[in-house]
N, C-alpha and C positions, 0 to 999 in steps of 0.2 A: 368283844370290842377290841379295836386296834390300839396298840400302844403308841401314843404320840411321840414319845422320846425315840422309840425304835424307828418310827416312820421318818423322823428328822435325820437320824443317823443314816438310814438307808438312802434317803434322798441326797444327803451330802456325799455318800459313797458313790452313788450313781453319777453325781455331778463331777466328782473327782475323776471317775473312770472316763467320763466323756471328754474332760479336758486332756487327760492322758492320751486317749484315743486320737483326738485331733492333733495333739503334739506329735504323735508317732506317725500319723498319716502324712503330716508335713515332712518329717524326716524321711519317710519312705519315698515320697515324691522327689525330694532333693537327691536322695541316693540314686534314684533312677536317672535323673538328669545328669549327675556326675559320671555315671557309667558310660554315657555316650560322649563324654568329653575326655578322651584318653590322654589327658595332659601329662607330659613328662616334665622333667625339671629343666627343660629348654636347653638340652645339651647336644641334641642330634645335629650334626653338620654345622654347628655354630649358628643355626637359625633360631632366634629366640622368640620373635613376635608370634610365630605360628602356635607356640605352646604356652606363652606366658599368660595371656588374658584369661583363659579358663582357670588358671591357678588363682588369680586375684579374685575372680568371681566366687570360686570355692571358698576363699578366705572370708569374703563378705557374707556368704550364706552361712558359714560356720559361726561367724560372729552373731548373726541374727538368731541362729539356733541357740547359742549360748545365752543371749539376752532373754529369750523365751524360757529357757531352762531355769535361769535365775529366778524369774517371776514364778514359774510353776513349782520349783523345788526349793525355794529359799529356806523354808522351815526344816528341810531335811539335813541342813548342814549341822552336824553334831560331831565335833572332832574328838569323840571318845572311842573311836574304833580304828583299828589298824588300816582298814580300807580307806578311811577318810584322808589319811596322810598321803596316800598315793595321789590324791588330787593336788596336793602340794608338790609332791616329788616330780610329777610330770611337767611342772612349770620349769624345772631345771633344764629340760631338753632344749626348748627354744633359747633359754638363757645361755647355754653353752655355744649355740650358734651365734648369738649376739657377741659373746666373748671372742669368738674366732674371727670376728670382723677386724680385730686389731691387726691380724697378720694375713688377711684375706688376699688370695691371689687374684680374685676377681670380685670387685665390690658388688656388681650387679647380680652375679650368680649367688653370692653370699647372702645378699638381702632377700633374694627369692627363697633361699633355703630357710631363712629366719621365718618368713611368712608361712612356708610349707609346714615347718615344725610347729608353728603356732596353731595351724589347722589341726594337726595331729593331737596336740595337747587339748584343744577344745573338744574334739570328737571323743577323746578318751574320758574327759571329765563328764561329759554328757552321758556317755555309755555307762560309766562307773555307777552313777546314781539312778538313772532312769531304767537301766536293764535289771534292776532289782524288782521292778514292777512287773508282774506276770503279763498284764495286758500289753505293756510297752515291749516286753521281751518277745511276745508272740508276734506283734506287728512287725518289728524290725527283722526278725528271722524270716517271716514270710516275704518281706520286701527284698531281703538279700537273695533268697532263693529265686524269687520271681525275676529279679534283675539278671541273675546268673543264667537262668533258662532262656530268657529273651536274647541275651548275648550269644548263646549257643545257636539259637534259631537264626539270628542276624548273620552269623558266620556262614551258615548253610545257604542262606539266600545268595550270598556272593559265590560260594563254591559251586552252586548250580547255575551260575551265570545270570542271576537276577539282581545284579548290583544296582540297576536303575530303580527297581522297586524299593530296595532297601534304602537307597539314597533319598528317594522321595519321602520316606518316613523320617529318616534321621536329620534331614536338612533343617527341620524346624527347631532343633535344639542342639545342633552340632556345627562347628566351624570347619570340619574336616571333609565336608562334601564338596567336591570339585567336579564340574562338568556333569553333575547329576549322579555321581558315584562316590561312595565313601572311600577315602584314600587308603590304598594298600590294605584293604580287608583281606585280600589274598596277595601275598608278596611273592616276588620272584628273586631267587638267588641262584648260586651255582648248583644247588640241589634240585631246582625246579620250583613248581608252585607250592607254596606253604600257606596254610590257613592261619589267619591272625585275628579275624573278626574285628572288634573295636580297638584292639591294642596295637595294630600295625607292626607288631613284632612277635614272631611265632613262639619264641621261647617263653615270653611272659604269658602269652595266651595258654601255653602248656601248663605253666604253674597255676594259673587261674582254674583251668579245667581239672587239674589234679585235686585242688582243694574242693571243688564242687562235685567231683565224682564221689569222694568220701562223704561229703555233706549230703548228697542224694541218698547214698546207702544208709547213712544214719537216719535220715528222715523216713525212710521206708520202715525201719525198725521202731521208730518213735511215733509214727502216725497211728492214730486209733481208728480213723475212718478208712473205709475200703478204697475210696477214690484217691485219698492221699497216698496210700501204699501203691496203688496201681500207677498213679501219675509219676511219682518219683522213680518207680521201677522203669517206666516208659522212657524217662530221660537218661537212663544209664547208657543206652546204645548211642544216642547222638553225642553224648559227652566223650565216650571212649573213641568213637570214630573221629571226632574232632581232634582229639589228642593225637591220634595216629596221623592225621592230615597236617598237623603242625610240623612233622618230621623232626621233632625236638628230641635229641638224644638225652639232654639233661632231664627232661620231663620223664622219659622212660627209665632213666637210671634212678632218679629220686623217688619215683612213684612207689616202688616196693619198700624203700626205706621208710617213708612216711606211713605206709600201710601197716608195716610191722609195729612201728611206734604207737600207732593208734590202737592196734589190737591189744596192746598191753593194758589199756584202760578198760577193756571189756571182759565180761564173764565168758566162759567157754562156749555157752550156747549162742551168745551174740557174735562171738568170733567166728563160729562156724557159719552163721547166717551171713555175715559180711563176706566171708570167702565164697559162699555159695552164690550170693548175688553178683559179686564181682566176676566169678568164674562164668556164670551163665551169660552175663552181659558181654564179657570179653570174647568168649567163643562166638557169640552171635555177631559181634562187631567185626571180628576177624573174617567171618564167613562172607560178609558183605563189603569189606574194606576195599577189595580189588575192584568190584563193580562201581562203588561210589567214587573211588579215586579216578578211575578211567573216565567216568562220566564227567566229573569235575574238570579234568584236564581238557576234554573235548569242548565242554560248554563254555569254558573261559576263553577258548580260542574262537569257536563259532557257536553262538547261542541257538538252541533249538527248544521250543516249547515242549515238544514231545519228550526230548531228552531230559529236561528239567522235571517234568511230571514223572518220568520213570525213576529218576533219582529220589524224588520225594516218596514215591510209592515204595521203593525198596527200603528206605530209611524208616518210614512210618510203619510199614508192615512188620518189619523185624522188631521195632520198638514196641509195637502193640502186643506181639507175642511175649516179649520179655516183661511187659507191664502186667499181663495176665498171670504169668508165672510168678512174678513178684507178689502179687496180691494173694495168689493161692498158697504160696509158701508161707507168707506172713500170717495168713488166716488159719491154716490147717497144720503146717509143719512146725512153725515156730513155738506154739504153746507146748506141743508134745516134746520137742527137743529140749525146751527149758525144764520140763518135768524130769526127763530122763537124766539130764546132766546136773540136776539140782544138788545132789549129794557130792558130786565131784567138784562142783563150783565152790563149795564151802571149804575145800581143802586148801591149805596154804601152798602157794606157788602154782595153783592149777591154771592160772591165766598165762603162764609162761610157755607151756608145752606147744600149744597150737601156733603162737608166733614163731617159735623156733622151727617147727615143722614147715611153716609157711616160708620161712627164709630159705630152707633147704630146697623146698619144692620150687620156689621162685627162681633160685639159682639154676636148678636143673632145666626149667622152662626156657630161661634166657639162653643157656647153652644150646638147647635143642633148636631154638629159633635162629641162633647165630651160626652154629656149626653144622647143622644137618639140613636135610632136604625139606624139613618142615617150614623153612622160611619161604618156600615156593608158593605157599598159599597167600602170602602177603604181596601187595603191590611192589613193583621193583624199586620205586623210590624209597619205600619204607624199609625193605629188606637190605638195601644198600646202606642206609643209615645205621641199621642194627649191626651190620657187619663191621662198620667203622668205629664201633664203641671199643676203644682201647686207649691206654695211657700214652701211646705214641701217635695218636691222631692229632692233626694240626690244631684243632680247636682246644684240645686239652693242654697241649704244650703252650699255646698262646696264652691261655688263662694262667698257667703257672708263671709265665713271664710277666703278665700284668700284676700278679700278686707280689712277685719279687720287686718289681718296679715301684709298687705302692709302698713297700717298706723303705725304699730309698727316699721317697717323698717324706715319709714319716720321720726318718732320721734327721731331716732338716727342719721339720715343724713338729717336734715331739709332744709338747705340752698342750697347747690350745689349738693345734692344727692349722691348716691353711685356708679355712673358711669353706662355706658351701660352694660346690662346683670346683673344688680344688683339683681333682683329678683331671677334669676336662681342660683346665687352664695349664696345668703343670706337666702332664704326662710326657710331652715331647722333650722336656728337659731331662727326664730321668729314664726314658724308654731304652730297652736293651737292643732293639732293632726298629727299623722304620715302619712299624704298624700304625694304623689309624684306628683308635678306639677311644671315644670320649667317655666311655664307661669302663670301670675297672672289672666288671663282670663278677663282683662279689660285694654285696651290700655292706657287710660288716667291715671289710677293709676300706671301702670307700668312705664309710662313716668315720672310721678311725683316722683317715687322712684329713677329713674335713674338720673334726673337732679335737683331734689329738687324744692322747692317753687320758687326760682329765675328763673330757666329755664322753669318751667311749666307756670308761669305767662307770660313769653315772648311768649311761644308757643300759649297759649290760646288767648292772645291779638292779635297775628298774625292771627290766624284762625278766631276769631270773627270779627275782622276788615274787613277781606275779605268778610265774610258772610253779614255783615252789609252794606258794600258798594255795594256788588252785588245786594242785595235785593232792596236797595234804587234806584240803576240804573235800575233795572228790572221794578220797578213800573213806572218809568218815561219814559221808552222806548216804541217804537211801537211794533207791533206783530212780525215783521221780526227780529228786534234786540233782542227781548226776546228769540226767538227760536234759535238764532245763537250759544249761548253758554250754553243753558239749560242742555244739555247732561252732562256737567261737574258738575253741581250742583247735578244731579241725582246720579252720581257715588260717589262723595265726601260724600253727605248726607247719602247714603245707607251704605257705608262701615264704616263711622265713627259712625253712630248710632248703627250698629251691633257690632262694636268694644267695646261698653260699656259692652257687655257680653262675648267677646272672644278676641283672640289674632290675629285677621286678619292682623294687621299692623306689626306683626312679620314676615310676608311674604313680602320680599322687593318688589316683583312685585305689590302687593296690595298697598304698600306705594308709589310706583312710580305712579300708577294710581291716588291715592289721590292727590299727589302734582302736577301732571300734570293737574288734575282737578281744583285744587286751582289756578294754573296759568291761566287756561282758564276762571275761574270766575273773577279773578283779571283783565284779559285782557278786560272783558266785562264791567268793572266798568265805570261809567260816567267820562268823561274827565273834570278834575277841575284843572286849573292852580293854582300854589301856589302863595299866596300873599306875603309870606316871605320865607326865607331860599332858595332863588333862587341861582343857581350855573351856571356859564358860561358853555355853552354846551361843548366847547372844553376841559375845565378843568374837567368837569364831565366825559366825555367820556374817557379821558386819565387816570384819577385816578381810575375810576371804572374798566376799562379794565385791568389795571396793577394789581390791588388788586385781582380781580376775576381770572385773567389769572395766576398769580403766585400761588394763592391757588389751582387752577385746576392742574397746573404743579406739585405741591407738592403731591396732591392726586393721580395724575397719576403715579408718581414715586413710592410712597408708595404702591399703588395697584399693580403695575407691579412687584415690589419686593416681595409682598405677594403672587402673583401668582407663582413666581419662588419658593418661600418657600413651598407653597402648593403642587406644582409639585414634589419637592424634598421629602416631607413627604409621598406623595402617592407612589413614587418610592421606598422609604424605605420599605413600607408595601408590595409592590410587591416582592422585593428582599427577604424579610423574608420568603415568601411562597415557594421560589425555591432555596434558598441558606442558608448556615450556616456560610458563610465567615464574620468574624468580620469587615474587612475593607470594604467590599461591602455594608454591612448594615449601617455602621457608616457614610460613606461619604455623602449620601443624608441627613441623620439626622443632621450632622454638618452644612450642607448648610442651612437647614431650621432654625436651632437654631441660626445661625449667623445673621439671619434676624429677627426672632421672638424668642428671647432668652428664653421665658417662655411658649411657646405653649404647653399645657398639653399633647396632644397626642404624640408629638415627645419627650418631656421630659420623659414621662413614658416608651416609647419604648427604648430610649437610656439608661435610668437607668436600665431597665431590661436586656439590652445587656451587660452592665458593670457587672451586678450581675451574669449573666450566665458565663462570662469569669472568674470572680473571683472564682466562685465555682469550675471551672475546674482546674485553676492553682494556686489558693490561693495567687495571686499577690495583695498585699495591695493597690497598686496604683489604680486598678480598683474599689475596694470597696470604697476608698476615693473619687474617681471621681464620683461614683454613689451618694454618700451622699452629696457631694458638689453641684452636679447638682440639686438635689431635694431641698436642702436648698435655693439655689439661686432662683430657680423658685418659691418657696413658698413665697418669698418676694413680688412677683407680683400676685400670685394666692393663698393667705393664706386660702381660703375656699375650695380648691380643695381636696376632701376627698380621691381620689385615690392616689394623691401624698403623702398625710399624711400616708395613709396605707402602701404605698410602703416604706416610710422611717422607719416606725415602723417595718416592716418585715426585713429591712436591719439590724437594731439594733438587731433583734432577731437572725439573722444568725451569727452575731458577738458575740453572748452571752453577750449583753449589755441591759438586761431587764430594768435597771433603766432609761436609756435614752428613751427607747420605752415607758415606763410608763409615763414619763414626758410629752411626746407628747400627749398621751391619756388624761391626766389631763388638760393640757393647752388648748386643743381644744375641750373639752367636751361640752362647752357652745354653740358651733357651730352646734352640732348635737343632740339636746335635745331629739329627738324622734327616734334616731337610737339605737335599743335595742342591737345590736351587739357591739356598742361602749361602752355602759354601762356594758354589760356582760364582755368585755375585762378588763375594769377598775376593776370590782369586782374580777374576777378570778386572774388577774395578781397582783392586790393589795394583795390578800391573799397569793400568792406565795412569793412575795417580803417581806411581813410582817413576814411570817414564816422563811424566810431566815435571816432576821434581828434578829428575836427571837433566832434563833440558834446561832448567834454570840454574843448574850447578849445585843444587841442594842435595848433596849425597847422603847427608844424615836423614833427611826426610825420605829420600828414595829407599834407603835401607829399612826404615821403619815400615813403609808401606809393603815393601817386598817381604819383610819378615812376617808380617801379619798374614799376607796372602799365602806364603809358602807353609806357614803353620796350619792354615786351613786345609791346604792340599795334603799335608802329612796326616791330618785327622781323617780325611777322606780315605786315605790308604789304610790307616788303622781300622776304620770302620769296615772297609771291604774285606780285609782279612778276618775280622771278627765275625762277619756274616757267614764266612765259609765254615765256621765252627758251630753253627746252629745245629740242633738235632735234626736228623734226617727228615722227620715228618713235619717239622715246623716251617711255615711259610715265612719268607723274608719280610713281606709287606711291600711298601712303596719302593720304586726303583732307587738304587743307591750305587752309582757307578761313575767311572771317569768318562769325560767327554774329550774329544780331540783338543778343543780350545783350552780346557783346564790343564791338560797335560803340556801343551805347547807353552802356555804362559807360565806355568810353574817351572818348566825346564829353563826357559829364558831368564826368569828371575833368579834362579839358583846360579845360572851362568854369569849373570851380571853382578852377582854378589861374590864372584870369584870362588864358587863352590862347584867346580866342574864334575866332581864325582856324583854329587847329589843331582846335578843337572842331568847327567847321563842316565842315572837310575830312574829319574822321573820320566824322561823322554822315551826310554826304552819300552815303557808300558804302552806307548802309542805307536810303536813300529808295526807296520802292516806289510803283508806280502804284496798287496796291491798298492802301488804308489801312484796310481793315476790321478788321485785327488790332490789338489794343491796343498791342502792341510797336511796330508800324509807326507808329502815331499818336504814341507818345511820342518816338520818334526824330525825327519831323517837327517836333514842338513844340520840342524842344531845338535842332534845326537852325535853325529860324526865329528862336529867341531868340539863338543865336550870331551869326546874320547881323545882327540888330537891334543887337547890341552893337557891331558894326563899322559901323553906319550903313547897312546894306544890307537888302534884302528880297527875297522870292520870292512875289509875289502869286498866281501860278498855284498853287503848292503850298498857300498859305494858303486859297485857295478850295476846293481839294480837301479840305483838313482840315476846313473848316467843314461840309462835307456829312455828315461822320460825327461831328463834334464842334461843335455850335452855339456853344459858348463858346471856340472855338479862339483867337480873337484875344486874349481876356482871359487865357486860360491862358498863352499865349506871352508876353504882357506881364508877367505875374507872374514868369515865369522870367527875363525880361530885367532885371527890377528887383532880382533877388537880388544880394547883395553878399557876397563871400568874402574 
């Protein structure tokens, strides 16, 4: 007879498993959705609306997941384990971003980062508890791998010229499909075409591929089913070929580093299998890389169905061979290898020898591919990138410059940082040369700048504690327990290591993967009851649920409101394209700004609208509204150059050059390498000084001339500094004198009775060809400045006479001027 009690328990267990399965199916579906919304932290090119809305939707979905998790796992809150307190500790991460709002350089970007870190905290808490469940763990690992493989396939659709097909699939759940094609899935830069898939940035895609290359190798060795072993082996070639097509030097440099670190966690037999799988897949990938690269270059220029079919055939055929080899090795070689090395594996330090050998072998292979004819088997684009891997290469030197400049920012905002998005807002003030980079290309330094030493120490303590506890538990656990959550270590380690060189974590999807992975690592920590600080279960459950629940409700409301604001801002831009109605355009902008009062995109558009109406009807109310709007927004966004420029232009329209000049002078320190800013100060300073001179106000004249000539002197210092840059480092944006700057600076020095400085400034602009009127005027003022000092330049005077017969007389007139 059946046991009724046992039957009830079994039914309850099945019911619980069903609920857990449904919960994780939901998470898997949301994960898949988020993968195709490659939302960054809205820092690229200063265009925020394109990236922000997916962030807010992600926050809403994370909140929904957290509410479901609270309902499903409420009784699991038992704060008698060290792991449980990590759920409390992670709350400190968004709190440090909230604290940094006090000194935020950009309120809008800082608020975005508060929301983003709230997403991370929620994902971590969900992962911490639910990934302890075997069913949930299996579901999410399968979902992550499925998403990764689909992203790889999505990338190849674009590489083989089938972007329209991929766009037709992605348009249903992505806002980055324009004109039927996913934007920048294959990007073009000075190196040529680079594969980016959903990330729109090749280096981050390389970091993603590196993580899932090792994840795929791990799944081969962990899979018990033949089809699992074959399929994960099959995917190795597409992943490695994709990695090569990114042309990412950082990915190729960091790949062996991460590989060796991961090998240290494995037994010798597993280490050899990992090396064997990677070796077979790498050789196979290199053999077809030239063909696949050439086909991709051709198909992206002129699509051909036959060519695309050939590309897929080469890729699939090679992958199939590697898939069969992987299955065969795992089925027949792996068991024997494990038995052979069983005694060796039990020896202390046995896991060190193969990683050390791998490091030496890897170094030798890198040398061979870079310095010998072996590189000729690679496509030219890839071999050139490999040849350029050195510390004197411009991208390396530029990164070192970013890091030094980041420390300058930190020195001014040391304790609580400058808020989320601080680097994007402040880098122009601290930069060493006129580069453009709204990312510091180092996640850890960027984090340090944003939250200061206080927040950074909390973050690093949180991360390192999880790594320490995971490794400690890993060492003590058995083979099955070690493999249950190892995938999360692979993902976290790969992405964070690569993030030392790039801004992968500026992609919220990558951040979600990392924090879900940290949750999985924490879930695998050994269970250690707390000897002190015990809390009653009921008290802990209630208090934690209330605090986290209220926090999630607040994030949900803010995110929902921000979605409404983003929709309104997008609607305003749509209306601008089809209508000139003031009321139709203004209504959605008002809605956006009623929620986010200083959002730069909408502030600039509404200010422009006010300006247009004012110019049409000369109604002072619209002019004042535009000025007030900009001034109010600049209190939250004081480093927004576009807003400042807009305000300067408004004062120009109203014939208020003094107010415009005041803004230029007050904000000059923020844009040290913006030559246009310096040029405006010099030219406008000259005009205002001459105006003051005309009214007899010599004090004001000297003040304007002093500010303008100081700006000119800074330009000269900057030009000299740029000559000292390392040979391989690129200067960045243009930073050089113009004839107008030189002429006006020289004239101002001259009229301040500083003929020596005038001559030195004007000499910079002396040309051999004096056919241009500007060149003649510079020469005349230069000769007059020399004459003031009792000097002359007869050669230049003779040249000037050839184009200006009255040159001597004109120079004398200038020399006779008194100021």
